[in-house]
C-alpha positions in Angstrom: 16.2 -19.3 19.1 19.3 -17.5 17.8 19.7 -20.2 15.2 16.2 -19.5 13.8 16.9 -15.7 14.0 20.1 -16.2 11.9 18.2 -18.3 9.4 15.5 -15.6 9.2 18.1 -12.9 8.6 19.7 -14.9 5.8 16.3 -15.4 4.2 15.4 -11.7 4.6 18.7 -10.7 2.9 18.0 -13.1 0.0 14.4 -12.0 -0.5 15.2 -8.3 -0.4 18.0 -8.5 -3.0 17.0 -6.9 -6.3 16.3 -8.9 -9.5 18.7 -7.5 -12.0 16.5 -8.4 -15.0 13.7 -6.1 -13.9 13.9 -2.5 -15.0 12.2 0.4 -13.2 10.3 3.1 -15.0 9.4 6.2 -12.9 5.9 7.3 -13.9 6.1 10.6 -12.0 8.6 13.3 -12.0 10.3 13.3 -8.5 9.6 17.0 -7.9 6.0 16.6 -9.0 5.6 13.6 -6.8 7.0 15.4 -3.7 4.8 18.5 -4.3 1.6 16.4 -4.8 1.9 14.2 -1.7 -0.1 15.1 1.5 0.3 13.8 5.0 -1.6 10.6 5.3 -1.2 9.6 1.7 -0.2 6.0 0.9 2.5 5.6 -1.7 2.3 2.2 -3.5 5.5 1.0 -5.1 6.3 -1.6 -7.8 9.4 -3.1 -6.2 12.2 -5.0 -7.9 13.3 -7.5 -5.2 12.7 -11.2 -5.0 10.0 -10.7 -2.3 8.4 -8.0 -4.5 8.1 -10.4 -7.4 6.5 -13.0 -5.1 4.0 -10.5 -3.7 3.1 -9.2 -7.2 2.6 -12.8 -8.4 0.5 -13.8 -5.4 -1.7 -10.7 -5.5 -1.8 -10.5 -9.3 -1.0 -6.8 -9.0 1.6 -4.3 -10.0 2.1 -3.2 -6.4 4.4 -5.0 -4.0 5.1 -2.4 -1.4 3.3 0.4 0.5 4.6 3.3 2.6 2.8 6.1 4.5 3.8 9.8 3.8 4.2 11.6 7.1 5.4 15.0 5.9 8.7 16.7 5.7 11.6 15.9 8.1 13.5 15.9 10.3 12.2 12.8 12.1 13.8 10.8 14.9 15.8 8.5 12.7 16.2 10.9 9.8 17.6 13.9 11.7 19.8 15.0 8.8 17.0 15.0 6.2 14.5 17.8 5.8 12.7 16.5 2.7 9.6 14.3 2.3 9.6 11.3 4.7 7.8 8.0 4.5 7.2 5.3 7.1 7.5 1.7 5.9 8.1 -1.8 7.1 11.3 -3.2 5.6 12.0 -6.9 5.6 15.6 -6.3 6.9 15.2 -3.3 9.1 11.6 -3.5 10.3 9.5 -0.4 10.6 11.5 2.7 9.7 11.4 6.1 8.1 13.0 6.7 4.7 13.3 9.7 2.4 10.9 9.9 -0.5 13.9 10.1 -2.8 14.5 6.4 -2.2 11.6 5.6 -4.6 12.1 8.5 -7.1 13.0 6.0 -9.8 10.2 3.5 -9.2 6.8 3.1 -10.6 4.5 4.5 -7.9 0.9 5.5 -7.2 -0.6 7.8 -4.6 -3.7 6.6 -2.7 -5.4 9.4 -0.7 -8.0 8.9 2.1 -11.0 11.1 1.5 -12.8 13.4 3.9 -10.6 13.1 7.0 -10.0 16.1 9.2 -6.5 17.2 10.1 -6.9 15.6 13.6 -7.6 12.2 12.2 -4.7 12.4 9.7 -2.4 13.3 12.5 -3.7 10.3 14.5 -2.9 8.0 11.6 0.6 9.5 11.1 1.3 9.3 14.9 0.2 5.7 15.0 2.6 4.7 12.2 5.5 6.7 13.8 4.9 4.9 17.1 5.6 1.6 15.3 9.1 2.6 14.3 11.6 0.0 15.5 9.1 -2.9 15.2 10.4 -5.9 13.3 9.2 -7.3 10.0 6.8 -10.3 10.2 8.2 -12.8 7.8 5.6 -15.4 9.0 2.8 -13.1 7.9 4.1 -13.4 4.3 3.8 -17.2 4.5 0.2 -16.8 5.9 -0.6 -14.4 3.1 0.6 -16.9 0.5 -1.7 -19.5 2.0 -4.6 -17.1 2.0 -4.1 -15.8 -1.5 -3.4 -19.1 -3.3 -6.8 -20.2 -4.8 -5.8 -23.7 -5.7 -6.9 -26.0 -4.3 -10.2 -24.0 -3.9 -11.0 -23.3 -0.3 -14.0 -21.3 0.9 -13.1 -17.9 2.2 -14.3 -18.5 5.8 -12.3 -21.7 6.0 -9.2 -20.0 4.6 -9.4 -17.5 7.4 -9.5 -20.3 10.0 -6.3 -21.9 8.5 -4.3 -18.8 9.2 -2.2 -18.1 12.2 -2.5 -14.3 11.3 1.2 -13.7 11.4 3.5 -14.4 14.3 1.1 -13.1 16.9 3.7 -10.7 18.1 2.3 -7.1 18.2 5.8 -5.7 17.5 5.9 -7.4 14.1 4.3 -6.1 10.9 4.5 -6.1 7.1 4.2 -2.9 5.1 0.5 -3.1 4.3 -0.6 -4.4 7.6 1.2 -1.6 9.5 -0.6 1.0 7.4 -3.9 -0.8 7.6 -3.6 -0.8 11.4 -3.0 2.9 11.4 -6.2 3.6 9.4 -8.2 1.1 11.4 -7.1 2.8 14.6 -9.4 5.7 13.7 -12.1 3.5 12.1 -11.4 4.5 8.5 -12.6 1.8 6.0 -10.2 0.2 3.6 -11.6 -2.9 1.8 -14.0 -5.1 3.6 -14.3 -8.8 2.8 -17.6 -9.8 1.2 -19.4 -13.1 1.2 -22.8 -14.1 -0.2 -25.2 -16.1 2.0 -28.5 -17.7 0.9 -31.4 -15.7 2.3 -33.4 -17.3 5.1 -36.5 -15.7 3.8 -39.2 -18.2 2.8 -40.5 -15.7 0.2 -37.3 -15.8 -1.8 -35.4 -19.1 -1.6 -33.0 -18.1 -4.4 -32.1 -14.7 -2.9 -28.7 -13.9 -1.5 -27.6 -11.3 1.0 -24.2 -9.7 1.0 -22.3 -10.0 4.3 -19.3 -7.6 4.9 -16.5 -8.4 7.3 -13.8 -6.1 8.6 -10.6 -7.7 7.3 -7.9 -8.4 9.8 -5.1 -6.0 9.4 -2.5 -8.7 8.7 -4.5 -9.8 5.6 -4.1 -6.5 3.7 -1.8 -6.4 0.7 -0.7 -3.2 -1.2 -3.2 -3.7 -4.0 -6.1 -3.3 -1.5 -5.5 0.4 -1.1 -5.6 0.7 -4.9 -8.8 -1.3 -5.1 -10.5 0.4 -2.2 -13.4 2.7 -3.0 -12.5 4.9 -0.1 -9.1 6.0 -1.4 -8.7 8.5 -4.2 -6.0 7.8 -6.9 -3.9 10.9 -7.3 -1.7 11.2 -10.4 1.0 14.0 -9.9 1.2 14.9 -13.6 -2.5 15.5 -13.9 -2.7 17.3 -10.5 0.0 19.8 -11.8 -2.3 21.0 -14.6 -1.3 18.8 -17.5 -2.8 19.4 -20.9 -2.0 17.3 -23.9 -1.1 20.4 -25.9 1.7 21.3 -23.6 3.3 17.9 -24.0 4.0 18.6 -27.6 2.1 15.6 -28.9 -1.0 17.5 -30.2 -1.1 20.6 -32.3 -2.8 23.4 -30.3 -6.2 24.3 -31.7 -6.3 27.2 -34.0 -7.8 30.4 -32.5 -11.3 31.0 -33.8 -11.6 33.8 -36.3 -14.1 36.5 -35.5 -17.2 36.2 -37.6 -17.9 39.3 -39.8 -20.7 41.4 -38.5 
């Protein structure tokens, strides 16, 4: 078992190393990002590691990583930090807390759950905090690859049967599955799977009905929070009261002259 653990650690180190050819462009000012985030927000990140590139390719999405904002520190493993803190699942260190400043130079997006009371937000945050120390589920990444690859074409319900759904160990998770579990723990919808089935009605043989399934938490990827109709996309620059005239790109409109009486 130790042999396979050693191989896994080597693989994790390789996959987490950055690709030097990729450049990062921060789309939000760090101070604006910090002041815009609320507890329970999901921060999507465009990573620059090898595994990030693989996730972006497999999901055909900009986003390769997701973290949950849990408020300002200090927290158990960030005792010396009082700034904004995220919970994430890292391929090397497992579920951990990190300062928001770690991603200040990355392309990010805020996804905000809508309509939750403070009690439910706290339940989501507490659920994620309780996972700190869990290890990363590398096997889940392999399952996701098998699930997302569309060639050869396999019907959705058969693809689900081919999956082992990760390692099966409840103390293992990936970034998006950990966050999905936290929201599913309070019954908050994320992005259900949809299939079309031929209607059994004799009156309409060419009719179809839409069947929705609650997706298993291990099958969520970062882009699902972006695509979800139940999360609001928050852009820090706009939320801070941006106008195109303040940016210096447009000439302010001339004040209207009073009409002669």
